[in-house]
C-alpha positions in Angstrom: -25.4 -180.1 -8.1 -22.4 -180.5 -6.3 -19.1 -178.7 -7.1 -15.5 -178.4 -5.7 -14.1 -175.6 -6.3 -10.5 -174.6 -5.3 -11.0 -170.7 -4.7 -7.6 -170.2 -3.3 -4.7 -172.3 -2.0 -6.0 -174.5 0.7 -9.4 -173.5 0.5 -12.1 -175.9 -1.1 -15.5 -174.1 -1.2 -18.4 -176.4 -2.1 -20.9 -175.0 -4.3 -24.5 -176.0 -5.5 -24.9 -175.0 -9.2 -27.3 -176.0 -11.8 -26.5 -179.2 -13.6 -26.3 -179.5 -17.4 -29.1 -180.3 -19.1 -29.2 -183.1 -21.8 -31.1 -180.9 -24.3 -28.5 -178.3 -24.2 -26.0 -180.5 -25.7 -24.1 -179.6 -28.7 -24.2 -182.3 -31.4 -20.4 -183.9 -30.5 -21.3 -183.3 -26.8 -21.5 -186.1 -24.2 -23.0 -185.6 -20.4 -21.8 -187.5 -17.5 -22.4 -188.1 -14.4 -19.0 -188.5 -12.5 -18.1 -191.4 -10.3 -14.8 -191.1 -9.3 -11.9 -188.4 -9.1 -8.3 -189.5 -9.0 -6.0 -186.6 -6.9 -2.3 -186.2 -8.4 0.8 -184.5 -7.7 0.0 -181.2 -9.7 -3.1 -180.6 -8.0 -1.6 -181.6 -4.6 0.8 -178.3 -5.8 -2.3 -176.4 -6.9 -3.9 -176.8 -3.6 -0.7 -175.7 -2.2 -0.6 -172.6 -4.1 2.6 -173.7 -6.0 1.7 -174.5 -9.0 2.5 -171.8 -11.5 -0.2 -172.3 -14.5 -3.3 -172.8 -11.9 -5.7 -170.2 -12.0 -8.2 -169.7 -9.0 -11.0 -170.0 -8.6 -11.2 -173.3 -10.6 -13.2 -176.5 -10.5 -10.9 -179.7 -9.1 -10.7 -182.7 -11.1 -8.9 -184.0 -14.4 -8.6 -187.8 -13.5 -12.0 -189.3 -13.7 -14.3 -191.9 -14.5 -17.8 -191.4 -15.0 -21.6 -192.6 -16.5 -22.8 -191.6 -19.7 -26.1 -189.9 -19.3 -27.2 -188.1 -22.7 -25.1 -187.5 -25.9 -25.3 -185.0 -28.8 -26.6 -186.0 -32.0 -23.6 -186.8 -33.9 -22.0 -189.0 -31.0 -21.0 -192.6 -31.9 -18.3 -193.1 -29.7 -20.3 -194.0 -26.9 -24.0 -194.3 -25.9 -26.3 -193.9 -22.6 -25.1 -196.2 -19.8 -21.5 -196.8 -20.8 -18.9 -195.9 -18.2 -16.0 -193.8 -19.9 -13.2 -191.5 -18.9 -12.0 -188.5 -21.2 -9.0 -186.3 -21.6 -8.7 -182.9 -20.1 -7.0 -181.1 -22.5 -8.4 -178.2 -24.2 -6.6 -177.6 -27.6 -7.0 -174.7 -30.1 -6.6 -177.1 -33.4 -5.2 -174.1 -35.3 -1.6 -173.8 -33.8 1.1 -175.8 -36.0 1.7 -178.5 -33.1 -2.3 -179.3 -33.5 -1.9 -179.1 -37.2 0.7 -181.8 -37.3 -1.3 -184.0 -34.4 1.0 -183.0 -31.6 -2.2 -181.6 -29.7 -0.7 -182.4 -26.2 2.0 -179.2 -26.8 -0.9 -177.2 -28.4 0.6 -173.5 -28.2 -3.0 -172.8 -26.5 -3.4 -175.7 -24.2 -5.7 -175.3 -21.3 -5.9 -178.3 -18.9 -9.1 -178.6 -16.9 -8.6 -178.0 -13.0 -5.8 -176.0 -14.0 -6.5 -173.4 -16.5 -10.2 -174.6 -17.0 -12.9 -176.0 -14.7 -12.5 -179.7 -14.3 -14.9 -182.6 -13.2 -15.4 -182.5 -9.7 -18.9 -182.2 -10.0 -22.1 -184.7 -10.0 -22.8 -183.9 -14.2 -19.9 -182.8 -16.6 -20.1 -182.0 -20.2 -16.9 -183.5 -22.6 -16.5 -183.2 -26.5 -16.9 -186.6 -27.9 -13.3 -186.6 -29.7 -11.8 -186.9 -26.0 -13.7 -189.9 -24.9 -12.4 -193.5 -24.0 -15.0 -195.9 -23.6 -14.1 -198.1 -20.7 -14.6 -202.2 -20.8 -17.5 -203.1 -18.5 -15.9 -205.0 -16.3 -12.9 -202.2 -15.2 -13.6 -200.7 -11.5 -14.5 -197.0 -11.6 -11.5 -196.4 -9.4 -9.1 -197.7 -12.5 -11.0 -195.6 -14.9 -10.2 -192.6 -12.7 -6.5 -193.7 -13.3 -6.4 -194.0 -16.9 -5.2 -190.6 -17.2 -2.0 -191.0 -14.9 -1.3 -194.4 -16.7 -1.4 -192.4 -20.2 1.4 -190.3 -19.1 3.3 -193.3 -18.4 1.9 -194.9 -22.0 3.2 -191.4 -23.9 6.6 -191.2 -22.2 7.5 -194.4 -23.0 7.0 -194.1 -26.5 9.1 -190.8 -26.2 12.1 -193.4 -24.8 12.1 -195.4 -28.3 11.8 -199.2 -28.9 12.5 -200.6 -25.4 12.4 -204.0 -26.6 15.7 -206.0 -25.5 17.0 -203.1 -23.6 17.7 -202.4 -19.9 16.0 -199.5 -18.5 16.1 -197.4 -15.3 13.5 -195.4 -13.8 14.3 -192.6 -11.4 11.4 -192.0 -9.1 9.1 -194.5 -7.8 5.8 -192.4 -7.2 2.5 -193.1 -8.9 4.0 -191.8 -12.5 7.3 -193.3 -11.9 5.8 -196.8 -11.1 3.7 -196.5 -14.1 6.6 -195.6 -16.1 8.4 -198.6 -15.1 5.5 -201.1 -15.5 4.9 -199.6 -18.9 8.5 -200.2 -20.1 8.2 -203.9 -18.7 5.0 -204.1 -20.8 6.7 -202.6 -23.7 9.4 -205.4 -23.7 12.7 -204.0 -22.1 15.0 -206.7 -21.1 15.3 -205.8 -17.4 13.6 -202.6 -15.7 15.2 -201.1 -12.6 13.6 -198.8 -10.1 15.1 -196.1 -7.8 14.3 -193.9 -5.1 15.0 -193.0 -1.6 11.9 -194.8 -0.1 11.3 -197.9 0.9 8.0 -197.8 0.8 7.5 -196.9 -2.8 10.0 -199.3 -3.9 8.0 -202.2 -2.0 4.6 -200.8 -4.1 7.1 -201.1 -7.3 7.5 -204.8 -6.2 3.8 -205.3 -5.8 3.2 -203.7 -9.1 5.5 -206.4 -10.7 8.9 -204.5 -10.7 11.6 -206.8 -9.1 14.4 -205.0 -9.2 14.6 -201.9 -7.2 17.2 -199.5 -5.4 17.4 -197.3 -2.6 19.9 -194.9 -3.6 19.9 -193.4 -0.2 21.3 -196.8 0.8 23.3 -198.2 -2.1 25.2 -195.8 -3.9 23.7 -195.6 -7.6 26.5 -196.7 -9.7 27.3 -199.8 -7.3 23.5 -200.5 -7.1 23.4 -200.3 -11.1 26.3 -202.7 -11.8 24.6 -205.3 -9.3 21.7 -205.5 -11.3 22.8 -205.2 -15.1 26.4 -206.4 -14.6 28.5 -205.2 -17.5 25.5 -205.1 -19.9 24.4 -201.5 -18.5 21.4 -199.7 -19.4 20.1 -198.1 -22.8 17.1 -196.0 -21.9 16.5 -194.2 -18.7 13.4 -191.9 -17.3 13.8 -189.2 -14.8 10.5 -189.1 -12.7 12.2 -188.0 -9.5 12.7 -184.2 -10.3 16.2 -184.1 -8.8 19.4 -182.7 -10.3 21.6 -185.5 -9.0 19.2 -187.9 -10.5 19.4 -186.7 -13.8 23.2 -186.2 -13.5 23.5 -190.0 -12.2 21.4 -190.8 -15.2 23.6 -189.2 -17.9 27.1 -190.2 -16.0 26.3 -193.7 -16.3 24.1 -194.3 -19.5 25.4 -196.2 -22.4 26.9 -193.6 -25.0 24.1 -192.9 -27.6 21.2 -193.5 -25.4 17.9 -191.8 -24.7 16.8 -190.3 -21.2 13.2 -189.0 -21.1 12.5 -186.1 -18.4 9.2 -187.0 -17.1 9.3 -184.7 -13.7 8.7 -181.1 -13.2 11.8 -179.6 -11.4 11.3 -177.3 -9.1 14.8 -175.7 -9.9 16.1 -176.3 -13.3 19.1 -178.6 -13.2 23.0 -177.8 -14.0 24.1 -179.9 -16.7 27.1 -180.7 -18.4 26.0 -179.9 -22.0 29.7 -180.9 -23.2 28.9 -184.6 -21.6 25.7 -184.8 -23.5 27.2 -183.7 -26.5 30.3 -186.0 -26.1 28.6 -188.9 -25.6 25.8 -188.3 -27.8 22.9 -188.7 -25.5 19.3 -187.9 -26.4 17.6 -186.1 -23.9 13.5 -186.1 -24.3 10.9 -184.2 -23.0 7.5 -185.7 -22.5 4.2 -184.1 -22.1 1.1 -185.5 -21.3 -0.7 -187.8 -23.8 -2.4 -188.1 -26.9 -5.8 -189.8 -27.3 -3.8 -193.3 -29.0 -2.3 -193.4 -25.6 -5.3 -193.1 -23.6 -6.7 -195.9 -25.5 -3.3 -198.0 -25.2 -3.4 -197.2 -21.2 -7.1 -198.7 -21.1 -6.2 -201.7 -23.0 -3.2 -202.6 -20.9 -4.8 -202.2 -17.4 -7.8 -203.9 -19.0 -5.5 -206.8 -20.0 -3.5 -207.0 -16.2 -0.2 -205.6 -18.0 -0.8 -202.3 -15.6 -1.3 -203.3 -11.9 -3.4 -200.4 -10.2 -5.0 -201.6 -7.2 -1.4 -201.3 -5.0 -1.2 -197.5 -6.0 -4.5 -196.9 -4.3 -3.6 -195.2 -1.0 -7.1 -194.2 0.3 -10.5 -193.5 -0.6 -12.5 -190.0 0.2 -16.2 -189.2 -0.2 -17.0 -186.0 -2.3 -17.3 -184.1 0.8 -13.9 -185.2 2.3 -12.1 -183.2 -0.2 -10.3 -181.1 2.0 -9.9 -184.0 4.6 -8.0 -186.0 1.0 -5.7 -183.5 0.8 -5.0 -183.2 4.6 -4.5 -186.8 4.6 -2.2 -186.7 1.8 -0.2 -183.9 3.8 0.4 -186.2 6.7 1.1 -189.2 4.9 3.4 -188.3 2.3 5.8 -190.8 2.5 3.1 -193.7 2.3 0.7 -191.9 0.1 0.4 -192.9 -3.5 -2.8 -192.4 -5.3 -6.2 -190.7 -3.6 -9.6 -191.9 -5.3 -12.4 -189.5 -4.6 -15.9 -191.0 -4.5 -19.0 -189.3 -5.6 
């Protein structure tokens, strides 16, 4: 079978390796024929050698959809012919976070495509406890995007009850877009998404986020006032990874409110801990997702509450993996989600 391996930064090697056999499956394992793979921002960092937790060489692919080929004897979640996706988290199950059900922050966490081999190959074996079965009418492309949708699902849970609140999402890339869509779906009164890119803000509007603000053209405070008036906002999500962004959110959010940090910062921001304390702000982190977030993501996409088609910028064949990364590099201003077709 084919396999795409990132052997070092900017060097993907295509290999022919032996395919896993159905007869070798353990009782709780599932053999998949991979159909679609999404490329995410973290993998772009890995491709350029800028991801500190990537081990080379490593098989690409942690956002994917596929068809079940065979199952182990104890598998009940799916059957041959089902279309599925699966979480890429490998956890120990023994550490304190795992024991309390917070395996997304496992002390020994390994993520496929970074610290363990991913799914960029024709056939792939997955444990059944990580499988999410997709509706029969869900496009394969959407199945490969359940992973980033689940990030939005989990992040908005970390923001607390959003019903009736005004919410700001800073950063309108793919994840920011999905966080904003989830905030709206979870009952926020109004959602405002900000960015410095008119293209990304237009994509947000196409996905149903009516309130957008280009902070490169309109000052943050002025733009927020024009949308929320004297009501202000009571929850925020930092998805830009920029110091000025999180500082503006802290400065302007209603006292006693919650800010969730979703982005990865290249450089740690300088924040006023005095201001944080004086305003009793809650600054929450968020890490990936849990299985219930995957299931919520499937339901929300299936119901039409989360819109994905506007986010797909281009599709490439498996043999064009390198070309896909080059396309991203050359079209960063207008590129959202790239899909690899096997």
